[in-house]
C-alpha positions in Angstrom: 1.4 -46.9 -81.9 -0.8 -45.7 -79.0 -1.1 -49.3 -77.7 2.7 -49.7 -77.8 3.2 -46.5 -75.8 0.6 -47.5 -73.2 2.1 -50.9 -72.8 5.7 -49.5 -72.7 5.1 -46.7 -70.2 4.9 -48.8 -67.0 8.4 -50.2 -67.6 10.0 -46.8 -67.5 11.7 -45.1 -64.5 9.7 -42.4 -62.7 10.8 -38.8 -63.3 11.3 -38.1 -59.7 14.0 -40.8 -59.5 15.8 -39.3 -62.5 15.8 -35.9 -60.9 16.9 -37.3 -57.5 19.8 -39.1 -59.1 20.7 -36.1 -61.1 20.7 -33.9 -57.9 23.0 -36.3 -56.2 25.4 -36.2 -59.1 25.3 -32.4 -59.2 26.7 -32.6 -55.6 29.0 -35.5 -56.0 30.9 -34.6 -59.2 32.2 -31.2 -58.2 33.0 -32.3 -54.6 34.9 -35.4 -55.8 36.7 -33.3 -58.4 37.7 -30.7 -55.8 38.9 -33.2 -53.1 40.2 -36.1 -55.2 40.9 -34.6 -58.6 39.6 -35.7 -62.0 41.6 -38.9 -62.0 39.2 -40.3 -59.4 36.6 -40.7 -62.1 38.8 -43.5 -63.6 37.6 -45.9 -61.0 35.1 -48.5 -62.3 32.5 -47.4 -59.8 32.8 -43.7 -60.7 32.7 -44.5 -64.4 29.6 -46.5 -63.8 27.8 -43.8 -61.8 28.5 -41.3 -64.6 27.3 -43.7 -67.3 24.2 -44.5 -65.3 23.4 -40.7 -65.2 23.4 -40.7 -69.0 21.6 -44.0 -69.3 18.8 -43.1 -67.0 18.0 -40.0 -69.0 18.3 -41.4 -72.5 16.8 -44.7 -71.3 19.6 -46.8 -72.7 19.5 -50.5 -71.9 23.0 -50.8 -73.2 24.6 -48.2 -70.9 22.6 -49.5 -67.9 23.6 -53.1 -68.8 27.2 -52.2 -69.1 27.2 -50.7 -65.6 25.3 -53.6 -64.1 27.8 -56.1 -65.6 30.7 -54.1 -64.4 29.9 -53.3 -60.8 27.1 -55.5 -59.5 29.6 -58.2 -58.2 32.3 -55.9 -56.8 29.7 -53.5 -55.2 27.9 -56.4 -53.7 31.2 -57.3 -52.0 31.5 -53.7 -50.9 28.1 -53.9 -49.3 29.0 -57.1 -47.5 32.3 -55.7 -46.3 30.6 -52.6 -45.1 28.0 -54.5 -43.1 30.6 -56.7 -41.5 32.8 -53.7 -40.7 29.9 -52.2 -38.7 30.1 -55.3 -36.4 33.9 -55.1 -36.3 34.5 -58.0 -38.7 37.3 -57.6 -41.2 36.7 -59.2 -44.6 38.5 -57.4 -47.5 39.4 -54.0 -46.0 37.8 -52.3 -49.0 35.5 -50.2 -46.8 37.9 -49.5 -44.0 38.1 -45.9 -45.1 34.4 -45.5 -44.3 35.2 -45.9 -40.6 38.3 -43.7 -40.3 37.2 -40.6 -38.4 40.0 -38.5 -39.9 38.2 -38.7 -43.2 35.4 -36.2 -43.7 31.9 -37.4 -42.8 30.6 -35.6 -45.8 32.9 -37.4 -48.2 32.2 -40.7 -46.5 28.5 -40.0 -46.8 28.8 -39.4 -50.5 30.7 -42.6 -50.8 27.7 -44.5 -49.6 26.6 -44.6 -53.2 28.7 -47.7 -53.4 26.1 -49.3 -51.3 22.9 -48.3 -53.1 24.1 -48.1 -56.7 24.0 -51.9 -57.3 20.4 -52.0 -56.1 19.5 -49.1 -58.3 21.2 -50.8 -61.3 19.4 -54.0 -60.7 16.1 -52.1 -60.7 17.0 -50.2 -63.8 18.0 -53.4 -65.6 14.6 -54.9 -64.8 12.9 -51.7 -66.0 14.8 -51.2 -69.3 15.8 -54.8 -70.0 19.2 -56.4 -70.2 21.2 -55.7 -73.4 23.7 -58.6 -73.9 26.1 -56.2 -75.6 26.8 -54.8 -72.1 29.3 -57.5 -71.3 31.7 -57.1 -74.3 31.2 -53.3 -74.2 32.1 -53.0 -70.5 34.9 -55.5 -70.8 36.6 -53.3 -73.5 36.0 -50.2 -71.4 37.5 -51.9 -68.4 40.6 -52.9 -70.4 41.1 -49.4 -71.5 40.7 -48.1 -67.9 43.2 -50.7 -66.6 45.8 -49.8 -69.2 45.4 -46.0 -68.5 45.6 -46.5 -64.8 48.7 -48.8 -65.0 50.7 -46.7 -67.4 49.7 -43.2 -66.6 48.3 -43.0 -63.1 50.2 -42.9 -59.7 51.2 -46.3 -58.3 50.7 -47.1 -54.6 52.2 -44.6 -52.1 52.9 -45.0 -48.3 50.9 -41.8 -47.6 48.7 -40.9 -50.6 46.3 -38.7 -48.7 43.2 -38.0 -50.8 45.2 -38.4 -54.1 43.9 -41.5 -56.0 46.7 -44.0 -56.4 46.6 -47.6 -57.6 43.3 -46.9 -59.3 41.3 -50.1 -60.0 44.0 -52.1 -58.1 46.3 -52.3 -61.1 49.4 -52.6 -58.8 47.9 -54.9 -56.3 45.3 -54.8 -53.5 47.0 -52.2 -51.3 47.2 -48.4 -52.0 50.3 -48.2 -49.8 52.6 -50.7 -51.5 52.7 -52.5 -54.8 52.3 -56.3 -54.8 55.5 -58.3 -55.3 54.0 -61.8 -55.8 54.4 -61.6 -59.6 55.8 -59.2 -62.2 53.7 -56.1 -62.6 52.8 -57.0 -66.2 51.7 -60.4 -65.1 49.4 -58.8 -62.4 48.0 -56.5 -65.0 47.4 -59.3 -67.5 45.7 -61.3 -64.8 43.4 -58.4 -64.0 42.5 -58.0 -67.7 41.7 -61.7 -68.0 40.4 -62.4 -64.5 38.0 -59.5 -64.0 35.8 -60.4 -67.1 35.9 -64.1 -66.2 35.3 -63.9 -62.4 33.2 -60.8 -62.0 31.6 -59.7 -65.3 30.8 -63.0 -67.0 28.8 -64.6 -64.1 26.7 -61.4 -63.8 26.2 -61.4 -67.6 24.9 -65.0 -67.4 22.5 -64.3 -64.6 21.1 -61.2 -66.2 20.9 -62.9 -69.6 18.8 -65.7 -68.1 16.6 -63.9 -65.6 16.3 -60.2 -66.6 13.8 -59.0 -69.1 14.9 -58.3 -72.6 15.3 -54.7 -73.9 12.1 -53.2 -75.2 
């Protein structure tokens, strides 16, 4: 038993990182709740940052793997879009809000978690190991979130302000107007099929092959 503990200990996350992450969340959660409201936590990235908080403390490979599968690809795109935006190059527009001076610098600063969270999750996966159940578990969770956001949350609005609308892009890629290329149900169905195939499954394959197994 003692040998197992000694061999296992180096793979765990240092306590200072757990406390630093928790301190950040103690600030982010009430601030986001106040400015954006509770529905903001239906975004995939916000769900992931909350699950990571739990996963990092209970040292759950499953929770960390779920978050890694779910957001490594889209958040990597966020990072690329943000870097290009710094140099005035438009890619997807997903980080344009980070450069709007009418938006609070404090809120924009908190939103920088989109940039460092994928790197943290990659580190955590290598520390805890990749649990292959993360792919189906996150896929089911994503389906639930998409259905909730489509049927119960506000659609795009010409002037939404800080109110979360079109959460997880269930009405199209714009927060100001819904897409009109296909029927809304077709778009929703495409999201439910396309996200797992295009974003989640490739990350699952990479992590299954190269990441350590859970210990």
